[in-house]
Z-matrix of the N, CA and C atoms (Angstrom, degrees):
N
C 1 1.466
C 2 1.522 1 109.26
N 3 1.304 2 116.88 1 132.99
C 4 1.451 3 122.05 2 -175.99
C 5 1.516 4 110.79 3 -71.45
N 6 1.336 5 116.96 4 115.39
C 7 1.463 6 120.89 5 -176.28
C 8 1.522 7 112.85 6 -77.11
N 9 1.354 8 117.43 7 -8.38
C 10 1.462 9 119.98 8 -178.18
C 11 1.536 10 112.76 9 -87.83
N 12 1.335 11 117.25 10 -12.37
C 13 1.464 12 120.76 11 -177.75
C 14 1.521 13 109.98 12 -77.61
N 15 1.328 14 115.74 13 129.61
C 16 1.461 15 121.35 14 178.59
C 17 1.529 16 108.19 15 -143.72
N 18 1.325 17 117.52 16 102.20
C 19 1.455 18 121.53 17 -174.70
C 20 1.524 19 111.42 18 -72.53
N 21 1.348 20 117.59 19 149.29
C 22 1.473 21 120.80 20 178.14
C 23 1.522 22 111.32 21 -58.83
N 24 1.312 23 115.63 22 140.62
C 25 1.466 24 120.49 23 179.32
C 26 1.522 25 110.09 24 -84.41
N 27 1.332 26 117.73 25 137.52
C 28 1.464 27 120.31 26 177.14
C 29 1.517 28 111.13 27 -79.20
N 30 1.334 29 117.93 28 167.79
C 31 1.475 30 120.02 29 170.52
C 32 1.534 31 109.49 30 -61.16
N 33 1.308 32 114.95 31 152.92
C 34 1.469 33 119.41 32 -175.26
C 35 1.516 34 111.97 33 -96.74
N 36 1.321 35 115.99 34 134.00
C 37 1.452 36 122.77 35 164.28
C 38 1.530 37 105.87 36 -139.43
N 39 1.315 38 117.40 37 158.76
C 40 1.447 39 118.95 38 -174.48
C 41 1.519 40 111.95 39 -120.49
N 42 1.304 41 115.23 40 146.06
C 43 1.463 42 121.62 41 176.88
C 44 1.529 43 111.89 42 -85.40
N 45 1.335 44 117.28 43 1.16
C 46 1.463 45 121.34 44 -177.76
C 47 1.526 46 110.47 45 -118.79
N 48 1.331 47 115.68 46 129.25
C 49 1.462 48 121.95 47 177.46
C 50 1.523 49 109.28 48 -100.85
N 51 1.324 50 116.07 49 112.64
C 52 1.470 51 120.50 50 -178.79
C 53 1.527 52 111.88 51 -64.45
N 54 1.340 53 120.00 52 -46.47
C 55 1.470 54 118.97 53 -176.59
C 56 1.527 55 113.94 54 -59.30
N 57 1.348 56 117.03 55 -33.22
C 58 1.466 57 119.71 56 -176.58
C 59 1.531 58 112.93 57 -106.77
N 60 1.339 59 116.81 58 -0.61
C 61 1.476 60 121.96 59 -178.64
C 62 1.537 61 110.95 60 54.58
N 63 1.333 62 114.63 61 47.58
C 64 1.463 63 120.50 62 -175.52
C 65 1.520 64 110.66 63 -118.85
N 66 1.341 65 116.11 64 127.38
C 67 1.459 66 121.85 65 171.07
C 68 1.525 67 107.22 66 -111.77
N 69 1.327 68 116.47 67 123.83
C 70 1.463 69 119.97 68 -175.98
C 71 1.533 70 112.64 69 -90.89
N 72 1.328 71 117.11 70 8.37
C 73 1.471 72 125.83 71 172.19
C 74 1.529 73 113.94 72 45.49
N 75 1.321 74 116.79 73 42.06
C 76 1.467 75 119.87 74 178.78
C 77 1.528 76 111.39 75 -109.03
N 78 1.324 77 117.04 76 39.88
C 79 1.468 78 119.87 77 -177.78
C 80 1.524 79 112.09 78 -63.07
N 81 1.328 80 118.10 79 -30.15
C 82 1.467 81 120.56 80 177.02
C 83 1.524 82 109.86 81 -62.78
N 84 1.327 83 116.09 82 -48.39
C 85 1.462 84 120.81 83 -178.75
C 86 1.529 85 111.36 84 -69.39
N 87 1.334 86 116.91 85 -38.78
C 88 1.463 87 121.07 86 176.90
C 89 1.528 88 110.64 87 -59.22
N 90 1.320 89 116.08 88 -51.36
C 91 1.467 90 119.95 89 -174.42
C 92 1.528 91 111.84 90 -68.91
N 93 1.336 92 117.67 91 -34.29
C 94 1.467 93 119.04 92 176.09
C 95 1.527 94 110.33 93 -64.23
N 96 1.322 95 117.08 94 -44.68
C 97 1.465 96 119.97 95 178.32
C 98 1.521 97 111.72 96 -63.86
N 99 1.330 98 117.38 97 -35.06
C 100 1.463 99 120.70 98 177.03
C 101 1.532 100 110.62 99 -63.61
N 102 1.321 101 116.52 100 -43.55
C 103 1.464 102 119.94 101 -179.62
C 104 1.528 103 110.56 102 -65.04
N 105 1.337 104 116.47 103 -41.89
C 106 1.465 105 120.51 104 177.37
C 107 1.527 106 110.24 105 -57.56
N 108 1.341 107 116.34 106 -42.69
C 109 1.469 108 119.83 107 179.46
C 110 1.529 109 110.82 108 -63.27
N 111 1.325 110 117.70 109 -46.86
C 112 1.465 111 120.76 110 -177.64
C 113 1.523 112 111.47 111 -62.15
N 114 1.339 113 116.91 112 -31.34
C 115 1.465 114 121.16 113 -179.22
C 116 1.525 115 113.06 114 -82.93
N 117 1.336 116 116.99 115 -34.39
C 118 1.467 117 119.68 116 -169.02
C 119 1.522 118 114.74 117 -124.02
N 120 1.347 119 118.14 118 -19.41
C 121 1.457 120 120.84 119 -173.21
C 122 1.519 121 113.19 120 84.48
N 123 1.330 122 117.75 121 -1.87
C 124 1.461 123 121.45 122 177.66
C 125 1.524 124 109.38 123 -86.90
N 126 1.349 125 115.97 124 121.32
C 127 1.453 126 120.16 125 179.56
C 128 1.523 127 109.61 126 -94.08
N 129 1.323 128 115.59 127 107.14
C 130 1.458 129 121.60 128 179.29
C 131 1.525 130 110.00 129 -91.05
N 132 1.316 131 115.33 130 157.57
C 133 1.463 132 121.91 131 179.14
C 134 1.524 133 110.35 132 -87.73
N 135 1.338 134 118.18 133 109.24
C 136 1.466 135 119.10 134 175.57
C 137 1.522 136 111.62 135 -65.20
N 138 1.322 137 116.15 136 -29.39
C 139 1.456 138 120.17 137 177.97
C 140 1.533 139 110.74 138 -62.61
N 141 1.331 140 116.84 139 -43.40
C 142 1.465 141 120.11 140 179.13
C 143 1.520 142 111.34 141 -65.70
N 144 1.329 143 116.94 142 -44.00
C 145 1.459 144 120.03 143 179.03
C 146 1.522 145 110.58 144 -63.51
N 147 1.333 146 117.18 145 -41.44
C 148 1.463 147 120.51 146 179.19
C 149 1.528 148 110.98 147 -63.63
N 150 1.341 149 117.73 148 -39.00
C 151 1.456 150 121.05 149 178.17
C 152 1.523 151 110.62 150 -64.36
N 153 1.338 152 117.64 151 -41.43
C 154 1.456 153 120.53 152 177.05
C 155 1.525 154 110.98 153 -62.85
N 156 1.338 155 116.29 154 -38.26
C 157 1.458 156 121.03 155 176.23
C 158 1.526 157 110.65 156 -63.55
N 159 1.326 158 116.83 157 -43.94
C 160 1.465 159 121.53 158 179.62
C 161 1.525 160 110.22 159 -61.70
N 162 1.330 161 116.63 160 -43.67
C 163 1.463 162 120.76 161 -179.89
C 164 1.521 163 112.22 162 -63.79
N 165 1.331 164 116.87 163 -28.62
C 166 1.463 165 121.54 164 178.54
C 167 1.531 166 112.10 165 -84.69
N 168 1.343 167 116.09 166 -1.98
C 169 1.459 168 120.09 167 -178.11
C 170 1.515 169 113.43 168 75.39
N 171 1.336 170 116.74 169 23.48
C 172 1.469 171 121.98 170 -174.85
C 173 1.520 172 113.05 171 -108.80
N 174 1.333 173 117.53 172 3.09
C 175 1.461 174 122.23 173 177.51
C 176 1.524 175 108.25 174 -135.72
N 177 1.329 176 115.88 175 136.01
C 178 1.455 177 120.94 176 175.31
C 179 1.524 178 108.52 177 -144.38
N 180 1.318 179 117.77 178 -166.24
C 181 1.466 180 120.62 179 -176.63
C 182 1.522 181 112.99 180 -68.07
N 183 1.329 182 117.94 181 -5.36
C 184 1.472 183 121.25 182 173.87
C 185 1.519 184 111.91 183 -99.58
N 186 1.342 185 116.96 184 2.66
C 187 1.450 186 120.10 185 179.06
C 188 1.520 187 111.84 186 98.22
N 189 1.329 188 116.92 187 -149.52
C 190 1.461 189 121.81 188 -176.05
C 191 1.526 190 109.60 189 -152.77
N 192 1.327 191 116.59 190 178.16
C 193 1.459 192 123.02 191 -179.00
C 194 1.527 193 110.19 192 -104.82
N 195 1.322 194 116.05 193 145.75
C 196 1.459 195 119.67 194 -178.17
C 197 1.524 196 111.64 195 -66.93
N 198 1.323 197 117.84 196 -34.41
C 199 1.459 198 119.89 197 179.07
C 200 1.529 199 110.96 198 -65.83
N 201 1.330 200 116.71 199 -36.40
C 202 1.464 201 120.10 200 177.53
C 203 1.529 202 110.77 201 -68.12
N 204 1.332 203 116.20 202 -40.39
C 205 1.472 204 119.87 203 179.75
C 206 1.520 205 110.75 204 -62.28
N 207 1.326 206 117.77 205 -41.22
C 208 1.460 207 121.13 206 177.29
C 209 1.516 208 110.61 207 -63.44
N 210 1.324 209 116.55 208 -44.28
C 211 1.460 210 120.39 209 -178.60
C 212 1.528 211 111.63 210 -61.39
N 213 1.327 212 117.12 211 -43.45
C 214 1.462 213 120.89 212 -179.42
C 215 1.526 214 110.61 213 -69.94
N 216 1.331 215 117.40 214 -41.53
C 217 1.471 216 120.41 215 178.13
C 218 1.520 217 111.11 216 -62.23
N 219 1.332 218 117.49 217 -40.83
C 220 1.459 219 120.66 218 178.86
C 221 1.524 220 111.66 219 -67.91
N 222 1.321 221 116.47 220 -35.80
C 223 1.461 222 121.03 221 -176.67
C 224 1.526 223 112.63 222 -77.86
N 225 1.351 224 116.61 223 -45.51
C 226 1.458 225 120.63 224 -171.17
C 227 1.523 226 114.05 225 -106.53
N 228 1.336 227 117.09 226 -10.33
C 229 1.458 228 120.11 227 179.64
C 230 1.517 229 112.57 228 86.04
N 231 1.330 230 115.43 229 171.38
C 232 1.460 231 122.73 230 178.84
C 233 1.525 232 108.92 231 -112.25
N 234 1.329 233 115.15 232 136.62
C 235 1.456 234 122.24 233 -176.56
C 236 1.529 235 109.54 234 -91.87
N 237 1.340 236 119.40 235 134.19
C 238 1.468 237 120.22 236 175.59
C 239 1.527 238 111.16 237 -55.91
N 240 1.321 239 115.55 238 140.49
C 241 1.464 240 120.52 239 -175.23
C 242 1.521 241 112.23 240 -58.22
N 243 1.330 242 116.82 241 -39.59
C 244 1.467 243 118.89 242 -175.87
C 245 1.530 244 112.67 243 -69.22
N 246 1.340 245 117.25 244 -12.80
C 247 1.461 246 119.92 245 176.77
C 248 1.530 247 112.42 246 -88.60
N 249 1.324 248 117.98 247 -19.93
C 250 1.470 249 121.20 248 177.65
C 251 1.529 250 108.78 249 -151.83
N 252 1.345 251 116.59 250 69.45
C 253 1.466 252 121.39 251 -174.93
C 254 1.529 253 112.12 252 -74.77
N 255 1.315 254 115.00 253 168.35
C 256 1.456 255 121.66 254 174.53
C 257 1.525 256 109.31 255 -83.46
N 258 1.337 257 118.99 256 123.87
C 259 1.471 258 120.54 257 179.60
C 260 1.530 259 111.12 258 -66.36
N 261 1.333 260 115.97 259 162.26
C 262 1.462 261 120.39 260 176.34
C 263 1.524 262 111.19 261 -68.45
N 264 1.326 263 116.74 262 -31.67
C 265 1.463 264 122.19 263 179.00
C 266 1.522 265 107.97 264 -139.24
N 267 1.333 266 116.83 265 141.53
C 268 1.460 267 119.26 266 -178.47
C 269 1.526 268 110.42 267 -160.89
N 270 1.332 269 114.41 268 152.58
C 271 1.452 270 121.99 269 165.87
C 272 1.528 271 107.53 270 -99.79
N 273 1.312 272 117.62 271 174.44
C 274 1.464 273 121.01 272 177.50
C 275 1.525 274 110.15 273 -56.88
N 276 1.339 275 117.63 274 -49.12
C 277 1.463 276 121.42 275 -177.26
C 278 1.524 277 111.79 276 -65.58
N 279 1.323 278 117.47 277 -35.04
C 280 1.462 279 120.21 278 178.70
C 281 1.521 280 111.22 279 -69.95
N 282 1.321 281 116.70 280 -41.42
C 283 1.461 282 120.56 281 -179.78
C 284 1.526 283 110.50 282 -64.72
N 285 1.334 284 115.41 283 -39.74
C 286 1.460 285 120.47 284 -176.19
C 287 1.525 286 112.72 285 -101.19
N 288 1.325 287 117.08 286 31.50
C 289 1.459 288 119.56 287 174.92
C 290 1.524 289 109.13 288 -69.28
N 291 1.352 290 117.68 289 161.27
C 292 1.470 291 120.32 290 -175.91
C 293 1.524 292 112.84 291 -57.27
N 294 1.317 293 115.43 292 143.00
C 295 1.461 294 121.31 293 176.60
C 296 1.524 295 109.85 294 -71.28
N 297 1.334 296 117.64 295 146.81
C 298 1.471 297 119.90 296 172.55
C 299 1.527 298 110.72 297 -59.18
N 300 1.324 299 116.41 298 154.74
C 301 1.465 300 121.09 299 -175.28
C 302 1.526 301 112.32 300 -66.83
N 303 1.323 302 118.07 301 -39.70
C 304 1.457 303 121.42 302 -174.00
C 305 1.523 304 110.83 303 -111.65
N 306 1.309 305 116.25 304 102.96
C 307 1.455 306 122.32 305 175.66
C 308 1.519 307 107.97 306 -129.91
N 309 1.326 308 116.23 307 148.20
C 310 1.466 309 121.47 308 -174.32
C 311 1.523 310 111.07 309 -94.59
N 312 1.314 311 116.29 310 84.79
C 313 1.465 312 120.87 311 -178.53
C 314 1.525 313 110.70 312 -68.74
N 315 1.338 314 114.75 313 141.72
C 316 1.471 315 121.26 314 173.52
C 317 1.523 316 106.73 315 -110.72
N 318 1.311 317 116.50 316 130.92
C 319 1.453 318 120.78 317 -174.17
C 320 1.530 319 111.55 318 -101.55
N 321 1.321 320 113.75 319 136.55
C 322 1.458 321 122.39 320 175.21
C 323 1.522 322 108.45 321 -129.13
N 324 1.300 323 115.51 322 157.41
C 325 1.467 324 121.41 323 167.01
C 326 1.522 325 105.85 324 -104.08
N 327 1.334 326 117.10 325 106.48
C 328 1.464 327 123.03 326 -173.81
C 329 1.528 328 108.72 327 -106.80
N 330 1.324 329 116.03 328 131.02
C 331 1.467 330 120.77 329 179.32
C 332 1.527 331 110.16 330 -133.15
N 333 1.341 332 115.69 331 143.18
C 334 1.456 333 121.13 332 172.11
C 335 1.520 334 109.66 333 -81.13
N 336 1.342 335 116.28 334 137.27
C 337 1.462 336 121.74 335 174.87
C 338 1.529 337 108.16 336 -135.41
N 339 1.314 338 115.53 337 174.82
C 340 1.471 339 120.37 338 -178.99
C 341 1.528 340 110.23 339 -61.80
N 342 1.340 341 116.86 340 146.09
C 343 1.466 342 119.78 341 -175.91
C 344 1.524 343 113.17 342 -64.50
N 345 1.332 344 115.19 343 126.62
C 346 1.454 345 121.21 344 179.63
C 347 1.525 346 107.59 345 -159.25
N 348 1.315 347 116.74 346 112.12
C 349 1.464 348 120.80 347 -178.82
C 350 1.522 349 112.68 348 -63.22
N 351 1.325 350 117.51 349 -17.90
C 352 1.452 351 120.04 350 176.75
C 353 1.523 352 111.68 351 -75.46
N 354 1.335 353 117.33 352 -18.83
C 355 1.459 354 122.46 353 -179.74
C 356 1.523 355 111.02 354 -92.89
N 357 1.333 356 116.33 355 -45.22
C 358 1.462 357 120.66 356 -177.45
C 359 1.519 358 108.47 357 -162.46
N 360 1.345 359 116.69 358 165.35
C 361 1.455 360 118.05 359 165.80
C 362 1.538 361 107.71 360 -56.70
N 363 1.295 362 117.09 361 152.10
C 364 1.460 363 119.95 362 -178.36
C 365 1.524 364 110.29 363 -85.17
N 366 1.314 365 115.07 364 137.36
C 367 1.461 366 121.50 365 172.50
C 368 1.518 367 105.56 366 -90.08
N 369 1.325 368 116.16 367 101.46
C 370 1.458 369 122.08 368 -166.16
C 371 1.524 370 111.51 369 -114.50
N 372 1.327 371 115.19 370 135.09
C 373 1.464 372 121.10 371 175.00
C 374 1.521 373 109.05 372 -101.03
N 375 1.335 374 115.28 373 124.31
C 376 1.451 375 122.11 374 178.54
C 377 1.524 376 110.55 375 -106.40
N 378 1.320 377 115.35 376 149.80
C 379 1.457 378 122.00 377 174.08
C 380 1.521 379 108.57 378 -118.39
N 381 1.345 380 116.12 379 121.38
C 382 1.454 381 121.96 380 179.96
C 383 1.529 382 110.07 381 -103.85
N 384 1.339 383 117.40 382 134.03
C 385 1.467 384 118.98 383 177.50
C 386 1.523 385 110.89 384 -66.11
N 387 1.329 386 116.21 385 142.36
C 388 1.462 387 121.89 386 -178.95
C 389 1.523 388 107.89 387 -149.93
N 390 1.331 389 118.50 388 144.55
C 391 1.473 390 120.87 389 -178.06
C 392 1.522 391 113.89 390 -55.28
N 393 1.333 392 117.18 391 -29.97
C 394 1.467 393 119.95 392 -178.07
C 395 1.523 394 112.64 393 -100.36
N 396 1.337 395 116.93 394 6.92
C 397 1.460 396 121.07 395 -178.64
C 398 1.517 397 111.07 396 130.25
N 399 1.310 398 116.69 397 169.28
C 400 1.463 399 121.13 398 -176.65
C 401 1.532 400 111.50 399 -67.43
N 402 1.339 401 115.25 400 145.12
C 403 1.456 402 122.13 401 173.76
C 404 1.527 403 107.37 402 -108.43
N 405 1.336 404 116.73 403 124.95
C 406 1.458 405 121.63 404 -176.97
C 407 1.521 406 110.14 405 -98.24
N 408 1.329 407 115.46 406 145.40
C 409 1.468 408 120.44 407 -174.16
C 410 1.525 409 109.01 408 -152.78
N 411 1.356 410 116.29 409 128.67
C 412 1.464 411 121.36 410 177.28
C 413 1.519 412 110.27 411 -95.97
N 414 1.342 413 116.56 412 137.17
C 415 1.467 414 121.62 413 -176.27
C 416 1.526 415 110.04 414 -141.56
N 417 1.326 416 114.41 415 166.73
C 418 1.461 417 121.83 416 170.92
C 419 1.525 418 108.56 417 -93.56
N 420 1.321 419 116.98 418 112.31
C 421 1.465 420 120.93 419 177.00
C 422 1.520 421 108.53 420 -86.14
N 423 1.343 422 116.08 421 117.52
C 424 1.466 423 119.85 422 -171.49
C 425 1.522 424 113.78 423 -96.02
N 426 1.315 425 117.55 424 -15.73
C 427 1.465 426 120.96 425 175.56
C 428 1.520 427 108.43 426 -157.03
N 429 1.318 428 116.58 427 -169.95
C 430 1.463 429 119.99 428 -174.50
C 431 1.520 430 112.81 429 -65.47
N 432 1.338 431 117.04 430 -24.95
C 433 1.457 432 119.93 431 -170.41
C 434 1.533 433 114.79 432 -119.16
N 435 1.342 434 118.65 433 -14.47
C 436 1.461 435 120.53 434 -169.86
C 437 1.528 436 112.32 435 -130.68
N 438 1.327 437 114.00 436 158.51
C 439 1.459 438 120.19 437 174.06
C 440 1.520 439 110.22 438 -132.54
N 441 1.332 440 114.47 439 160.09
C 442 1.459 441 121.59 440 176.13
C 443 1.524 442 107.76 441 -102.25
N 444 1.334 443 116.16 442 129.31
C 445 1.457 444 121.10 443 -167.89
C 446 1.525 445 112.26 444 -111.84
N 447 1.327 446 115.66 445 158.33
C 448 1.466 447 121.77 446 174.00
C 449 1.523 448 111.36 447 -111.79
N 450 1.320 449 116.62 448 4.75
C 451 1.463 450 120.62 449 175.29
C 452 1.533 451 109.32 450 -93.09
N 453 1.341 452 116.62 451 -176.39
C 454 1.455 453 121.44 452 -177.05
C 455 1.522 454 112.03 453 -71.10
N 456 1.321 455 115.68 454 167.52
C 457 1.464 456 121.23 455 178.91
C 458 1.508 457 111.12 456 92.64
N 459 1.322 458 115.21 457 -168.97
C 460 1.463 459 120.20 458 176.35
C 461 1.521 460 108.99 459 -60.47
N 462 1.326 461 119.23 460 125.09
C 463 1.468 462 118.64 461 -178.29
C 464 1.521 463 113.76 462 -64.13
N 465 1.329 464 118.24 463 -23.46
C 466 1.462 465 121.62 464 176.86
C 467 1.522 466 108.68 465 -99.26
N 468 1.314 467 116.07 466 116.65
C 469 1.463 468 121.71 467 -176.32
C 470 1.520 469 110.25 468 -129.14
N 471 1.334 470 115.27 469 156.34
C 472 1.459 471 120.40 470 174.08
C 473 1.522 472 109.98 471 -71.57
N 474 1.329 473 116.44 472 149.83
C 475 1.455 474 120.48 473 -178.18
C 476 1.531 475 112.83 474 -59.59
N 477 1.330 476 117.04 475 -27.04
C 478 1.476 477 119.96 476 179.87
C 479 1.523 478 112.20 477 -97.91
N 480 1.326 479 117.04 478 20.17
C 481 1.462 480 122.41 479 179.85
C 482 1.528 481 110.15 480 -54.62
N 483 1.324 482 115.29 481 127.26
C 484 1.471 483 123.42 482 -179.89
C 485 1.528 484 112.72 483 53.23
N 486 1.329 485 115.62 484 35.47
C 487 1.467 486 120.56 485 175.71
C 488 1.511 487 115.22 486 80.53
N 489 1.322 488 117.66 487 16.98
C 490 1.464 489 120.96 488 -177.82
C 491 1.528 490 111.31 489 -65.39
N 492 1.323 491 115.10 490 148.33
C 493 1.463 492 122.98 491 176.34
C 494 1.527 493 107.84 492 -126.47
N 495 1.331 494 116.40 493 136.37
C 496 1.466 495 121.31 494 178.03
C 497 1.532 496 109.28 495 -75.47
N 498 1.341 497 116.25 496 124.63
C 499 1.457 498 121.12 497 176.96
C 500 1.519 499 112.49 498 -94.93
N 501 1.335 500 116.94 499 -40.41
C 502 1.457 501 120.37 500 179.99
C 503 1.516 502 109.64 501 -161.02
N 504 1.322 503 115.64 502 160.21
C 505 1.460 504 121.66 503 177.65
C 506 1.519 505 109.67 504 -145.26
N 507 1.324 506 115.54 505 150.20
C 508 1.461 507 122.58 506 176.65
C 509 1.521 508 108.26 507 -140.29
N 510 1.317 509 116.38 508 157.23
C 511 1.455 510 121.79 509 164.46
C 512 1.515 511 107.86 510 -106.64
N 513 1.330 512 115.82 511 164.12
C 514 1.454 513 119.18 512 174.29
C 515 1.523 514 109.47 513 -127.51
N 516 1.316 515 115.12 514 150.14
C 517 1.457 516 122.21 515 170.81
C 518 1.515 517 107.46 516 -118.16
N 519 1.325 518 115.96 517 138.39
C 520 1.463 519 119.42 518 -179.24
C 521 1.517 520 110.11 519 -130.78
N 522 1.325 521 114.26 520 148.04
C 523 1.453 522 122.28 521 172.84
C 524 1.515 523 107.04 522 -123.40
N 525 1.311 524 117.87 523 125.19
C 526 1.453 525 121.31 524 179.63
C 527 1.513 526 110.16 525 -75.10
N 528 1.335 527 115.79 526 137.29
C 529 1.460 528 121.03 527 174.26
C 530 1.520 529 108.20 528 -77.43
N 531 1.327 530 117.71 529 122.33
C 532 1.454 531 120.78 530 -173.78
C 533 1.522 532 111.85 531 -131.03
N 534 1.329 533 115.05 532 151.28
C 535 1.456 534 119.93 533 167.54
C 536 1.530 535 108.11 534 -71.06
N 537 1.338 536 115.95 535 136.40
C 538 1.453 537 120.80 536 -179.84
C 539 1.533 538 109.79 537 -129.39
N 540 1.323 539 115.67 538 154.13
C 541 1.460 540 120.35 539 178.21
C 542 1.530 541 109.43 540 -79.99
N 543 1.334 542 115.09 541 142.40
C 544 1.457 543 120.77 542 177.52
C 545 1.525 544 108.99 543 -140.28
N 546 1.316 545 116.32 544 131.74
C 547 1.456 546 120.99 545 174.74
C 548 1.524 547 107.27 546 -98.16
N 549 1.338 548 115.71 547 104.45
C 550 1.459 549 121.26 548 -176.88
C 551 1.523 550 109.19 549 -109.74
N 552 1.334 551 116.60 550 106.28
C 553 1.459 552 122.63 551 178.86
C 554 1.526 553 111.13 552 53.18
N 555 1.332 554 115.13 553 41.53
C 556 1.455 555 120.45 554 177.85
C 557 1.503 556 114.87 555 85.62
N 558 1.339 557 117.80 556 -1.64
C 559 1.464 558 121.66 557 179.56
C 560 1.524 559 109.20 558 -106.08
N 561 1.334 560 116.32 559 127.44
C 562 1.458 561 120.86 560 179.98
C 563 1.524 562 109.41 561 -81.08
N 564 1.333 563 117.00 562 124.41
C 565 1.457 564 122.59 563 -178.67
C 566 1.521 565 110.64 564 -124.28
N 567 1.321 566 115.07 565 159.35
C 568 1.452 567 122.12 566 166.30
C 569 1.525 568 107.37 567 -108.62
N 570 1.312 569 116.54 568 125.80
C 571 1.463 570 120.86 569 -178.95
C 572 1.523 571 109.49 570 -123.56
N 573 1.325 572 115.39 571 149.87
C 574 1.459 573 121.68 572 176.26
C 575 1.509 574 107.85 573 -112.43
N 576 1.319 575 115.55 574 116.89
C 577 1.458 576 120.75 575 -175.90
C 578 1.528 577 111.05 576 -87.73
N 579 1.326 578 116.30 577 144.99
C 580 1.456 579 123.15 578 172.62
C 581 1.520 580 107.85 579 -117.12
N 582 1.339 581 116.10 580 144.24
C 583 1.463 582 119.26 581 -176.11
C 584 1.523 583 112.47 582 -91.02
N 585 1.342 584 117.97 583 -8.62
C 586 1.464 585 120.38 584 177.43
C 587 1.529 586 108.69 585 -156.35
N 588 1.334 587 116.15 586 170.85
C 589 1.462 588 120.71 587 -175.14
C 590 1.531 589 112.27 588 -65.82
N 591 1.324 590 117.38 589 -35.67
C 592 1.462 591 119.90 590 179.14
C 593 1.530 592 110.55 591 -61.66
N 594 1.347 593 116.75 592 -44.91
C 595 1.460 594 120.02 593 177.94
C 596 1.523 595 110.84 594 -63.79
N 597 1.326 596 116.46 595 -40.31
C 598 1.459 597 120.54 596 179.60
C 599 1.527 598 110.92 597 -59.96
N 600 1.330 599 117.20 598 -46.35
C 601 1.458 600 120.89 599 -179.69
C 602 1.523 601 111.70 600 -66.39
N 603 1.341 602 116.31 601 -37.92
C 604 1.466 603 119.67 602 178.24
C 605 1.523 604 111.10 603 -65.27
N 606 1.335 605 117.25 604 -41.61
C 607 1.464 606 120.93 605 178.65
C 608 1.529 607 111.11 606 -65.98
N 609 1.320 608 116.83 607 -39.09
C 610 1.464 609 119.88 608 176.77
C 611 1.525 610 110.58 609 -61.05
N 612 1.336 611 116.95 610 -40.14
C 613 1.465 612 120.49 611 178.98
C 614 1.519 613 111.17 612 -64.08
N 615 1.334 614 117.10 613 -40.90
C 616 1.459 615 121.37 614 -179.41
C 617 1.523 616 110.92 615 -63.48
N 618 1.356 617 116.73 616 -41.29
C 619 1.458 618 120.21 617 -175.20
C 620 1.533 619 113.09 618 -96.20
N 621 1.353 620 116.28 619 9.44
C 622 1.459 621 119.92 620 175.03
C 623 1.510 622 114.19 621 67.99
N 624 1.324 623 117.26 622 36.45
C 625 1.456 624 122.09 623 -178.01
C 626 1.525 625 108.85 624 -112.67
N 627 1.329 626 116.04 625 136.98
C 628 1.459 627 120.94 626 174.17
C 629 1.528 628 107.92 627 -80.89
N 630 1.336 629 118.52 628 114.71
C 631 1.477 630 119.52 629 -175.58
C 632 1.521 631 113.72 630 -64.08
N 633 1.348 632 117.95 631 -15.06
C 634 1.464 633 120.77 632 178.59
C 635 1.524 634 112.17 633 -93.74
N 636 1.327 635 116.38 634 -6.94
C 637 1.465 636 120.53 635 -177.19
C 638 1.529 637 109.16 636 -131.39
N 639 1.305 638 117.50 637 76.66
C 640 1.447 639 122.74 638 -178.95
C 641 1.525 640 109.85 639 -89.58
N 642 1.308 641 116.38 640 123.01
C 643 1.466 642 123.16 641 -179.35
C 644 1.518 643 108.96 642 -102.90
N 645 1.324 644 117.05 643 119.49
C 646 1.461 645 121.60 644 -177.61
C 647 1.539 646 112.66 645 -82.95
N 648 1.347 647 117.44 646 -0.89
C 649 1.472 648 120.04 647 -176.71
C 650 1.520 649 110.76 648 -68.95
N 651 1.332 650 116.48 649 135.87
C 652 1.448 651 122.61 650 175.70
C 653 1.510 652 108.95 651 -104.01
N 654 1.311 653 117.90 652 119.33
C 655 1.463 654 121.85 653 -179.85
C 656 1.517 655 110.94 654 -88.29
C-alpha cells in the first residue's frame, strides 16, 4: 500500500449528539458521504441518506449495510449537505424527521471495487473491543494509517485507535450523472442519462415526467 497517498479530509459532522446522548448509528451513510466528498468535492448529507435508508427499512438501531446504502444512493440520489444538515443537538426522532418535499438530489453511479488507495479512500470496517462483544464501525480510511471519523473526538484517528482491528476494506468508483449534448434529427438537445431503471424513474419523478409516456416534441 502506497504510504504517500493522503486523501483530502471532508468537513466534519458527527452522528452523536452530546446534549441528548444520542447516536443515530448512521456510520455507513456518514462514511460513504465522506468518501464522495474526498473524490469529488461534493458534500452530501449523510442525514438525508440515512433517512432514505430508514424509510426503505434498511437502517435500524444496529446500523445498515454498505451494499444497501449504495443501492439507495444510486436510486434516489444524494442531497447537498446545506439542504439537510446535521443539527448541533438531536434526538433519534429529530434526526430522522421527514425530509422536505423539494430537495435537489445529485445522482451518481457508485460501485464497489477492490481496495486500492490509489483509486479512492478506503471504505473500512473496524471492530472495537467491548466487554459485551465487538462494536463494528464503518469509516473513511484516508491513508495507510488513519481514518476520518463521524464519532466524537478528533475526526482523524489511527486505525488502531482504542484497540480497533480492520475487518474489511473496499474502494468505490463513481460516475457523475451529467447533462450531455445530443443531436437528434438535426435538433441540438440536452439529455440527462441514467445508468439503470431505478435512476431513470427517480429522475422522471423529479422532473415531473411520466416514464411510460415520453413525448419527443421540442417546444
